[in-house]
N, C-alpha and C positions, 0 to 999 in steps of 0.2 A: 504493500500500500504506500509506504514512504517513497519507494523508488518510482511508483507511478505518479505520485504527487510531484516529485522533483522533475520528472519528465514533462508533466503537464505545465509546470511553471516555466521550464526552459523553452517549451514549444511556444507558449504565449509570448515569452520574451523575444524569441527570434522573429515571430510574426510582427510584433510591435516595432522592432527595430527596422524591419524591411518596410513597413508602412510609413514609419517616420522618415526614413531616407527618401522614399518615393514622394512624400508630401513636401519635403524640403526642396527636392529637385524641381517639382512642379512649381512651387512658390517662386523659386529663383529664376527658372528658365522658361516657364510657360509663356510669358509675355513675348519672349523672343521667337517663339515658334511661329512661322508664317502660316497663312491659311492654306486652303486646298490649292495644290498646284501640281503640274506634271501628271503622273499616273493617278494620284489620288483624286485630282479634279476630273480626269477622264472617267474614272469609275463612277463618280458622284453625279456627273452630268445627266444620267438617266432620270434622276429624281425630279429636279425642277422642270426638265423637259416633259415628263409624264404628268406631273401633278399641278404644275403652274402654267406652263407656256404651251402645252399640247403641241409640241413641235418635234417629235421623235423623227419625223421624216425630213426635218430641216434643223437638226440639232445645233448647227453652227450659227443660227440666227437668234440673237438675243436682243431684247429691246434696249434702247439707249437712254430711256427716260425712267428707269427703275433704280437708279443709283447702284447699278452693278459695277463692281471694281473694274477698272480699265484692263488689268491683266487678264481677267476672266473673259471679257469681251474679245480681247486679242487671241486668247487660247481658242475660243469658240470659232473665230474666223479661220484659224489655222486648220480646223477640221475640214474646211471647204476643199483643201488640197487632197483629201483622202476620198475621192469620189469612186463610187461603184460603177460597174458596166452600165447601170441604168441611169447614171448621172446624179445619184443622191450622195450626199456627204454622210459617211458611215463612221460612227464611233468605233475606234479600233478596239476598245476594251469591251469585255462581256459584262453582263449586268449583275453578276453574282454579288459583288461588294455592295452595290446599290441596294440589293434586296436585304442584306444584313443591316444596312444603315437606315432602312425605311422607317422603323419605329421611332428612331431618334429624329429623323427628318420631320415626321408628322407632328411630333411633340413641339419641335421648334417652330414649325409653320403655324400650328394652332396658337402657340404663345404669341407670335407676332400679330396674328389676325385679331386675337382678343384684345391686345393692347393697342391696336390701330397702328402698328408699325409697318414698315415697307413690305414685309413678307415676299421678298424678291427671290428667296432661295439661296442667296449667296452672302448674307450678312454674317456678322460674328456670332449671332445667336445659333445659326445652323452649324457653324464650325464648332462652337462650344459643345453642342449636343453630340456631334460626331465624335468629339474627344471623349465625352462621357461614355458613349457607347463602346468606344475602343477599350477603355479601362474595364468596363463591365465584361466584355468578351474575354479579356485576359483573365480576370478573376474567375469567371466560370470555367475557363480552360484549366486553370491551376487547380481549382476544386475538383474537377473531373480527374486530372492527373493524380492528385493525392488519393482519391478513392480507388483509382485503378491500381496504384501501387500497394494499397492496403491488402489487395488480394494475394500478394506475394511477400511483402516485407512488413516489418514492425512499424508502428506509428512514427518513431523518431527518424527511421531511415526514409520513410515515405515523405515526411515533412521536409527533411534536409534536402532530399533530391528535388522536390518541387520548388523550394525556395532557391536552390542553386540554379535551376533552369531559368528562373526569372532574374535573379540578381547578377549572374555571371555571364549572361549572353546578351546579344543584341536585341532580344525580346524586350528588355528594359527600355531601350531607346524608342522602339516602335510603339510601346505602350504609353509612354508619358510625353513624348515630344512629337513624333511624326505620325499623326493620326491620318486615317483615310486610305492607307495602303491595304493591299489584299492580305498581308501576312498575318495580322492579328485575327481577323475572322477565320482564316484557314487554320491557325493554331487552335482556335476553339473548336472548329468543325472536325479536325483530326482527332482531338481529344474526345469529342462526342462519339465519333465513329468507332474508336477503340473501345470506349465504354460500352457502346451498344453491341459491338462484336462479342465481348465477354458475356453480356446479358443473353444474347442469342444462343450461345453455346451452353449456357447454364439452363435456359428455359426458352425454347424456340417459339415465343409468342408472336402472333401476327403483328401486333403493335410495334414490337422491336424491329421487325423486318421493314415495316413502313417507315419508321423513324430513321433507320439506317439508310433506306433508299433515298429519302429526301435529303439526308445529310450528305450522302455520296454524290447525289446530283448537284447539290449546291457547291460542293468542293470542285467538281468537274467544270461547272459553268462559271465558277469564279476564276479558275485557272486551268484551262483544258489539259495542259501537260500533266496535271495532277490526277489524271484518270488512273494513274498507278495506285491510287488509294483503294481501288477495288480489290487489290491483292491482299489487303489487310484481313477482311473476313474470310478470304479463300485460304490463305496460308496459316492463319492462326490455329494453334493447337495441332500442328503437324510436326512430329519429330521422330516417328518410327512407323513401322508397317501397321501396327495396331491403330495408331491415331489416323493413318490414311484411310483405313477401313471405316473408322468411326466418322470421318468427314464425309465419305461417300454415303453412308447410311443417313447422316444428317441431311444431306442434299436431297436424297431420294424421298425422305419422309416429309420434306418441306417444299415440294415443287410449287404448290400454290403460293406459299409465302415468298418464294424466290421470284415468281412471276410478278407478284405485287411489288416486291423490291425494285424490279426492273421498270415497272410502270411508273413508280414514283421518281426514279432517276430521269425517265423520259419527260415526265410532267414538268419537272424543274427546268429541263433544257428547252422545253417547247417554246416559251416566249422568245428566247434568243434565236431559235430556228426561224420563227415567224418574222422577227425583226430582220434577220439576214435575207430571208426570202423576199420580203416586201421591198427592201432597198437595193438588193443586188441581183435578185432573180434566182438565187441559189440558197438552199437550206443550210449548206455548209459553205461558209465564205471566209477566206483568209483575209482578215482586215488589217494586218500589220505591214502590208506593202513589201518594201525591200528588207525589212527586218526579218531575219530568218535564222534557222539552225544550220550549223555546219557539222553534220553527223560524222564526217570523216576526220575532222580535226577538233575534237573537243579540248577545251582548255582546263583539264582536270587539275593538273599540278598548280596552275596559276589560280584557279578558283578556290582551291583548298588552302594553299600555303602562302600565296603572295600577299604583301601588305597593302596592295591596292584593292582593298575590299575582300580579301580572301576570308574563308570561313574560320579556320583555326586561329589566325592572328588576332581576330576580334572576338572570338568565342572559344578560347583555348580550353575551357573546361570540357568541351565536347570531345576532346581526346580521350578523357576517362569514359565517356559514353561509348565510344568506339571500342575501347579495350574491354568494357563490360559485356560486350556481345559474346565474348569467349567464356564468360563465367555462366555456364548453362545450368547450374544446379537449381537456381530459383526461377529462371525464365526460359526453360527449355521449350515451353509452348510458344514462345515468341522468337526463338533463335532463328529458325528458318525464315520467318517473316522479315526480320530485320536484315538478315544476311542477303536476301534477294532484293528487297525494296531499296535499301540504302545505295548500293552501287549503281542500280538502274537509274535511280533518281539523280544521283551525282552526275552520271553520264548525260542525262537529259538536260539538266539545267546548265551545265557547263559546255554544252554544244550550242547554246544560244549565242548570237553574234556579240552581244554585250555581256560577256561572261562574268564581268566584275560587278554587274548590276548597280550602276550608279544611283545616287539619291538615297542615302541612308548609310548606316554603319554595318560593315561586314556583309557576308553573303546572305542577303535577306531571304531568298527562297528556302534556305535550310531551316528556317523557323517552322515551316510546316511540319517537319519531321520531329520537332522537339518532343511532342507527346509520346511518340514511339521510342525515341532515344532516351527519354526519361526512364524508361524501364531498364535499359541496359546501364544507364548511369546509376540507378539505384542498386543494381547488381554489383557494380564496382564499389560503391560506397559501403554496401553491406559486407563485401569481402574485406575491405579495410577495417571496418568496425570489429570484425572477428579476429583481427591480427594483433600484433604487439602494440604496446602503448606508444612506442616511438613512431610507428607508421600512422597511428591515429592522430597524434599531435601534429605530425608533419602534414598530414592531409588537411586538417582543419586550418593550419597556417596557410597552405596553398589556396584553399577556398577563400579565405579572408583576403589574401593578396589579389586573387582574380576578381573578387568583388570590387575592391578599390580600383583595380586596373580598369574594369568596365565602367565604373563611375567616372574615372579620369577621362576615358575616351568620350563618354557622353557629354561631359562638361566642356571638353575641348571642342567637340563638334558643335555644340550649342553656341559657343562663344565665337565660332568662326576661325579657330586656329588649327582645326583639323578637318580636312575633307578626305575621308578614308578612301574614296575611290581614286584619289590622286596621290596617295601617300606612299611611303616606302619604309623599310625597316630602319634605315639610318635616321630618318626624321622622327619616327615614333620613339626610337631609343633616346634621342637627344631631348625629346619633349616629355619624357616619362615623368608623370606627376607634377608637371609644370602647367601654369595657366597664363603665361605671358611668353612672348617670342622675342628673340634677338635677330639681328640682321643675318648672321650666319645660319640660324635655324631655317630661315626662309630659303637661303641658298641650298642648304642640305636637302630640303624638301624638293627643290627643282632638280638637283643633280643626282640625288640618292648617293651622295658622296660627302663625307665629313670634310669640313674646311680646316686647313692647317692654321696654326698660330702664326700670323704674318710677321710678328715681331721676331720670330726665330728663323725666318727665311732671309736669304740675301739675293738681291737681283743680279742676274748674269748679263742679260742683254734685252734690248727692245727689238723685237722682230718686225714690228710694223706700227705705224702711227698715222692717223688721219685727223687733221684738225679742221678740215672743210673751210679753208680760206679762199678757195677758188669760187668766185662769184659769177662765173659764166654759165654754169649749168642751171637749168630752170629750177631744180630742186634746192639750189643754194639761195637762201634768202637772208636778209638782214635780221639780226637778233635785236628786237625792239627794246630789250632790257639793257643792252650794251651798245654804245655808239661805235660804229665802224667794225663791228664784229659780225661774222657770218655763221650760219648753222645750216645743217641739212634738214629739210622738212620732209619727213617720210609721210606721204599721203595715203589715203585709203587704199588698201589692197596691194600696196607696194612692198617690196623687200629690198634690203641694201646689202650688197657684198662690199664690205669696207676694206678688208685686208686679205691678200692672198700671197703666201710665200711657199717656197719649196724646201722640204726638209733637207738639212745638211747635218750629218752626224757630227762633223768636226765643230760646227758652230754650237750645237746643243751640249756637247761635252757631258758633264755630270749633272745636267739639269733634271729636276724632279717634277717641277710644276710649271704649267702655263698660268699666267694671270691675264684674264680678259676683262677689259673695262671700257667705260664710256660715260659721257655726261648726257643726261636725258631730261626732257621736260615735256609735259602734256598740257597743251593749251585748252583742250576740250574738257569740260567738267563732268561729262557723262562717263559711265563705266560700261565696258563691254565684256561679255562673257569670254569672247575670243581675245587673245592676248598678243603682245609683242614679246619677243625673246631676243636676248643677246646670245648668239649661238656659235660655238666652235665646231667646225666640221673637219674631221681628220680622215674620213673616208666616207663613201656613200652609206655605209652601214654603221658608222661609229661617229657619234656627235654628242655634245653636251650643250644643254640650253638652260638659260636662266631667265625667268620671267622678270620683266622690267617694271610693270605697273606698280606692284605692291612693295617695291623697295625704294621708290622715290620719296625722299624725306625721312626715311627710317635711319636712325642712328646706327652707324657701322662700327662704333667703338666698343661693342660688346655689352652695352647697357640693355636692360630689359625695356621693352616698349609696351606699356600698358594698353594703349589704344589700337595697336596694330593687329590686324587680322590678315587672313590669306587673301582677302579682297580689298585690302587697304589701298586707297587711291588719293593722291595729292596732285593738284594741278598748279600750273604757273610757278613751279619751283624747279630750279636746276639742281640735279643731284647726281652724284657718281654712283653707278651701279657696276659691281665687279664680282668676279668669282675666280677661284682657283680650281684647277683640275689637273690630275696627274698626267705626266707625259707617258703615253702608252709605249710598251716595249716593241709593239709590232711595226712602228714607223721605220721606214727605210729610205735611203737617199732617193730623191726624185718625187716622193709623195707630196701632194699638195695639201696645204693647211689653210683653211679659210675661216675668217672671223666675219660674221655678218649679223645684221639685225633682221630677224625673220618676223614677218607679219602673219600671224595665224588667223587670217580673215577678220582682223579687227577693223572696226569702222572709225577708229580714232586716228587723228594725226599725231605724229611724234616728232619732236625737235631733237636733233642729235649733234653732238660735238665731241671731239677728242677721243676717238676710238683708238684703243691701244692694245697690242698683244705683246706681253713680256714673258721672259723666262726667269725662273727662280730656282734656287736649290736650298 
């Protein structure tokens, strides 16, 4: 009784701590989270189009007199480019997420109607309710996971595993900050499907089959590649010949229930099929255009291990979940299921053209499998709990570290000093548990190469220098800030090759570093997603590039910069931007070395002076 009491107190304490951390994160960073955009807006568009504007066949047309934010009007107009063979603009996203958001949308709409507000479908009221729904779905999913795990493990193991899935993975980010994506609803739906699968095998009631059918259908229509979810009820509880026979008997004895299951899956998919048929002339229509899968060249290694949004770098605790698959004592009824689904799913999602899944922290589609992997994670934690005290203490310390690491990533991403889809291991390591950036941190992020201590280097030679004093070229213009001074004005869509030299081994001698530098200024106050880079090209396949925009005006003396983010932008200020990069060993006499300013489709003008390429040792 005493042990149970202590366990109960500890459980309540752990839950309270997790809730407190979540509330603090929400309180501090919730205001910084932007409204629906990108994928989340695409999913959501079905709701106002259906219930307010009645324009599903012209979803791109929104009224301009309803105080709808301009970025949403602009997004809707972009849908015009995705026309079907019948000439209709088709929403590339399926309606599954919108269906899960429907109850919260209706509450927000009723609220605004009653209070005489705009009720335009796109105000903060709607987004706030979508956020609330997001949190509710995660809570429901976690409760289901906890109850699933209680079938195989003790309460402490079930609770610790459930909280670990939430606190140590990118699920935390998508729960509290980035609402409206498909991953949280799918996390809940997978949890529900697993729960219903167990119920069906314990008691094959028709209601369980119907619920499982609707759940599976909603998973599939939310993200069609997740049709693999159908393997969960098929492969569950198969681990030897006897269980295979039992599965066959279960299927034979429940043919009617299985038919009802299939009908429910179809009924959920039917509205989407009708939508496609009406607007494209086809019941099955591929709405993603040129975005596609490359089945012959999946990026599995990159998707799992790279720091540009890889799965393990941003949810490393899931390594224990993978190891737990091999601990079959408690979960042998799930072993085959996880063994088959996990590799197939990994192959599918990393065959997608954008394998690093931008817009969020870590490999976000893997969140869908967390309810399944929570079982193998619990098996690993249970194994540790039965081991020696040293391993128990070590594991608890690791979980605490991974929790803090995950919170660190979430805070950095919210503050704009981490974009995980553009990051690398060197930058993440330098920024570990820090919330402000230095100039060299920004350079490390661009080059994936740590910068040397310049005070410990000595200059060998200047390989090339361009000060742009020639005023004959049309791009050479007077610098209005300095009398009789000229600069190069890089206009829209242009790029500049400033310096080109030929490698000479004798001249390089014992040099270890290139230093690339230039003085830059932006006269335009706007910010472009596409950027300018100072780029050193050593061969067609080897180059180093450093973004210019976010370094102008940033102190390069090593001091912390409180207000600097990865999208920092300062105009009408001349500033030196520079970076060091190692001299590669593959260079040979005659190789061309180019230093250029590369315009990555930026619509901004850039003023340039004093481009220099130097050697250091």
